[in-house]
Backbone as CSV, one residue per row, in Angstrom:
resi,resn,N_x,N_y,N_z,CA_x,CA_y,CA_z,C_x,C_y,C_z
1,MET,-8.544,-0.917,3.766,-8.490,0.199,2.840,-7.512,-0.172,1.715
2,PRO,-7.936,-0.055,0.462,-7.048,-0.386,-0.651,-6.069,0.749,-0.963
3,LYS,-4.892,0.352,-1.402,-3.860,1.316,-1.747,-3.343,1.007,-3.145
4,LEU,-3.270,2.027,-3.966,-2.724,1.932,-5.310,-1.246,2.275,-5.237
5,LEU,-0.392,1.325,-5.629,1.046,1.561,-5.675,1.461,1.692,-7.132
6,MET,2.095,2.803,-7.467,2.515,3.084,-8.835,4.020,3.324,-8.862
7,ARG,4.642,2.952,-9.988,6.069,3.230,-10.152,6.380,3.434,-11.619
8,TRP,7.411,4.254,-11.843,7.834,4.558,-13.199,9.170,5.277,-13.193
9,ASN,9.708,5.480,-14.388,10.920,6.269,-14.596,10.567,7.457,-15.480
10,ILE,11.203,8.576,-15.225,10.975,9.779,-16.023,11.838,9.698,-17.283
11,LYS,11.242,10.006,-18.434,11.994,10.001,-19.685,13.084,11.068,-19.633
12,PRO,14.294,10.735,-20.075,15.374,11.725,-20.107,14.962,12.959,-20.910
13,GLY,15.252,14.129,-20.372,14.917,15.383,-21.030,13.493,15.856,-20.798
14,LYS,12.691,15.053,-20.111,11.282,15.396,-19.865,11.016,15.777,-18.410
15,GLU,12.068,15.937,-17.609,11.909,16.141,-16.182,11.049,17.358,-15.840
16,THR,11.332,18.500,-16.439,10.575,19.715,-16.132,9.115,19.558,-16.522
17,ASP,8.866,19.062,-17.730,7.492,18.854,-18.184,6.778,17.825,-17.307
18,TYR,7.500,16.786,-16.899,6.926,15.754,-16.039,6.438,16.350,-14.719
19,PHE,7.327,17.076,-14.036,6.950,17.609,-12.729,5.795,18.607,-12.847
20,GLU,5.777,19.399,-13.886,4.662,20.324,-14.098,3.362,19.552,-14.313
21,HIS,3.432,18.500,-15.121,2.237,17.686,-15.390,1.718,17.030,-14.107
22,VAL,2.614,16.452,-13.333,2.189,15.761,-12.111,1.518,16.728,-11.143
23,LEU,2.099,17.904,-10.982,1.536,18.874,-10.037,0.229,19.488,-10.517
24,LYS,0.123,19.754,-11.807,-1.053,20.464,-12.319,-2.164,19.560,-12.832
25,GLU,-1.827,18.325,-13.267,-2.842,17.472,-13.868,-2.991,16.107,-13.197
26,PHE,-1.881,15.384,-13.034,-1.975,14.002,-12.554,-2.486,13.920,-11.115
27,ALA,-1.841,14.609,-10.196,-2.264,14.561,-8.791,-3.702,15.066,-8.616
28,PRO,-4.056,16.221,-9.187,-5.463,16.653,-9.078,-6.434,15.658,-9.725
29,GLY,-5.999,15.019,-10.809,-6.841,14.024,-11.471,-7.100,12.822,-10.579
30,LEU,-6.080,12.364,-9.859,-6.281,11.268,-8.913,-7.273,11.678,-7.834
31,ASN,-7.150,12.895,-7.333,-8.083,13.383,-6.311,-9.510,13.409,-6.828
32,ARG,-9.691,13.839,-8.072,-11.041,13.866,-8.654,-11.635,12.463,-8.755
33,LEU,-10.772,11.445,-8.886,-11.238,10.056,-8.948,-11.539,9.486,-7.558
34,GLY,-11.261,10.265,-6.510,-11.501,9.804,-5.151,-10.304,9.109,-4.528
35,LEU,-9.128,9.264,-5.151,-7.908,8.661,-4.626,-7.080,9.734,-3.929
36,ARG,-6.650,9.436,-2.710,-5.839,10.372,-1.918,-4.373,9.977,-1.993
37,LEU,-3.543,10.872,-2.478,-2.116,10.597,-2.506,-1.598,10.466,-1.074
38,THR,-0.840,9.432,-0.825,-0.298,9.206,0.511,1.204,9.418,0.555
39,GLU,1.861,9.214,-0.580,3.303,9.419,-0.631,3.765,9.451,-2.075
40,SER,4.927,10.036,-2.248,5.589,10.018,-3.543,7.083,10.107,-3.274
41,TRP,7.816,9.127,-3.762,9.251,9.019,-3.509,10.016,9.165,-4.814
42,TYR,11.073,9.929,-4.774,11.945,10.142,-5.923,13.286,9.500,-5.598
43,THR,13.665,8.472,-6.339,14.920,7.782,-6.112,16.038,8.526,-6.824
44,VAL,16.984,9.008,-6.062,18.097,9.775,-6.610,19.279,8.864,-6.922
45,TYR,19.462,7.838,-6.126,20.627,6.986,-6.271,20.233,5.539,-6.027
46,GLY,20.738,4.630,-6.842,20.511,3.213,-6.620,19.637,2.578,-7.682
47,GLU,19.349,1.328,-7.454,18.554,0.521,-8.376,17.056,0.785,-8.172
48,GLY,16.284,0.361,-9.128,14.837,0.444,-8.994,14.239,1.611,-9.760
49,HIS,12.949,1.740,-9.655,12.223,2.796,-10.350,12.537,4.152,-9.741
50,GLN,12.508,5.162,-10.584,12.802,6.526,-10.155,11.709,7.095,-9.262
51,ILE,10.457,6.805,-9.585,9.312,7.347,-8.846,8.478,6.204,-8.273
52,LEU,8.146,6.310,-7.003,7.212,5.412,-6.325,6.135,6.291,-5.711
53,THR,4.887,5.994,-5.991,3.779,6.823,-5.519,2.667,5.926,-4.986
54,GLY,2.006,6.374,-3.930,0.891,5.641,-3.369,-0.343,6.518,-3.236
55,ALA,-1.511,5.898,-3.397,-2.781,6.600,-3.229,-3.800,5.616,-2.666
56,GLU,-4.637,6.106,-1.760,-5.639,5.255,-1.123,-7.050,5.679,-1.503
57,ALA,-7.949,4.712,-1.404,-9.384,4.958,-1.563,-10.065,4.478,-0.292
58,ASP,-11.280,4.914,-0.063,-12.002,4.533,1.152,-12.498,3.090,1.127
59,SER,-12.676,2.540,-0.086,-13.190,1.178,-0.184,-12.690,0.530,-1.474
60,GLU,-12.816,-0.785,-1.527,-12.442,-1.511,-2.742,-13.331,-1.084,-3.907
61,GLU,-14.601,-0.820,-3.625,-15.525,-0.402,-4.672,-15.093,0.934,-5.280
62,GLU,-14.685,1.872,-4.422,-14.229,3.174,-4.920,-12.948,3.030,-5.734
63,MET,-12.036,2.167,-5.289,-10.797,1.939,-6.038,-11.122,1.327,-7.396
64,ASP,-11.966,0.295,-7.398,-12.342,-0.353,-8.655,-12.992,0.634,-9.608
65,SER,-13.899,1.439,-9.083,-14.588,2.425,-9.911,-13.599,3.406,-10.525
66,ALA,-12.646,3.869,-9.726,-11.642,4.821,-10.221,-10.801,4.194,-11.324
67,LEU,-10.319,2.959,-11.103,-9.409,2.329,-12.054,-10.103,1.780,-13.295
68,GLU,-11.421,1.709,-13.264,-12.176,1.267,-14.434,-12.716,2.439,-15.237
69,SER,-12.424,3.646,-14.805,-13.001,4.830,-15.449,-12.187,5.296,-16.660
70,GLU,-12.870,5.992,-17.541,-12.200,6.613,-18.690,-11.240,7.699,-18.231
71,ALA,-11.567,8.380,-17.146,-10.686,9.425,-16.622,-9.339,8.836,-16.211
72,TRP,-9.345,7.642,-15.598,-8.094,6.966,-15.223,-7.283,6.630,-16.477
73,GLU,-7.942,6.125,-17.502,-7.255,5.799,-18.760,-6.609,7.040,-19.363
74,ARG,-7.318,8.162,-19.312,-6.752,9.416,-19.839,-5.557,9.872,-19.013
75,LEU,-5.641,9.739,-17.693,-4.506,10.105,-16.832,-3.277,9.259,-17.169
76,LEU,-3.481,7.952,-17.364,-2.358,7.077,-17.694,-1.761,7.417,-19.058
77,GLU,-2.631,7.656,-20.038,-2.145,8.002,-21.383,-1.284,9.251,-21.351
78,LYS,-1.747,10.273,-20.671,-1.005,11.533,-20.600,0.302,11.340,-19.829
79,LEU,0.257,10.607,-18.712,1.461,10.374,-17.927,2.532,9.683,-18.762
80,GLN,2.123,8.764,-19.632,3.081,8.002,-20.422,3.804,8.848,-21.472
81,GLU,3.374,10.076,-21.670,4.134,10.994,-22.523,5.444,11.386,-21.848
82,PHE,5.496,11.256,-20.511,6.637,11.726,-19.733,7.425,10.607,-19.047
83,VAL,6.886,9.388,-19.034,7.512,8.315,-18.264,7.650,7.026,-19.071
84,THR,8.484,6.117,-18.549,8.628,4.762,-19.077,8.461,3.789,-17.920
85,ASP,8.351,2.525,-18.254,8.312,1.451,-17.258,7.212,1.651,-16.212
86,LEU,6.082,2.173,-16.633,4.955,2.407,-15.733,4.312,1.086,-15.333
87,SER,4.125,0.907,-14.042,3.373,-0.243,-13.553,2.619,0.175,-12.293
88,TYR,1.562,-0.565,-11.995,0.801,-0.281,-10.776,0.093,-1.540,-10.316
89,LYS,-0.244,-1.541,-9.033,-0.995,-2.637,-8.440,-1.771,-2.095,-7.253
90,VAL,-2.802,-2.831,-6.859,-3.603,-2.464,-5.695,-3.340,-3.503,-4.611
91,VAL,-3.058,-3.007,-3.409,-2.759,-3.861,-2.251,-3.532,-3.333,-1.052
92,PRO,-3.697,-4.127,-0.013,-4.278,-3.604,1.228,-3.287,-2.624,1.868
93,SER,-3.771,-1.494,2.331,-2.912,-0.500,2.960,-2.471,-0.984,4.340
94,THR,-1.185,-0.788,4.632,-0.658,-1.169,5.945,-0.404,0.064,6.831
95,GLY,-0.508,1.251,6.228,-0.201,2.461,6.977,1.276,2.765,7.015
96,ARG,2.083,1.937,6.355,3.531,2.140,6.295,3.960,2.167,4.832
97,PHE,5.263,2.440,4.627,5.812,2.422,3.269,5.654,1.021,2.681
98,GLN,5.192,0.954,1.435,4.975,-0.335,0.776,5.567,-0.303,-0.623
99,LEU,6.026,-1.462,-1.091,6.528,-1.620,-2.459,5.615,-2.508,-3.258
């Protein structure tokens, strides 16, 4: 099962707008693409990205289809209004926390 690992930092002063966007648009948008959120971590202290998020698809084909879609591009564009240092990768899911 493929897993999408995403990470980013929230732009200073955009925290409230960011959390509203993620809850009302980004997370539901991932679900509409067939991706199931598995975790989301908020780093309060220490090095590294502020947000780490994971989402799984049932197959590599479904993951590829989701990430090649215009809807995915729109989700990323909108998210980047609130975040910096956005990166993502697809890895095989291990069922545990992954970086």
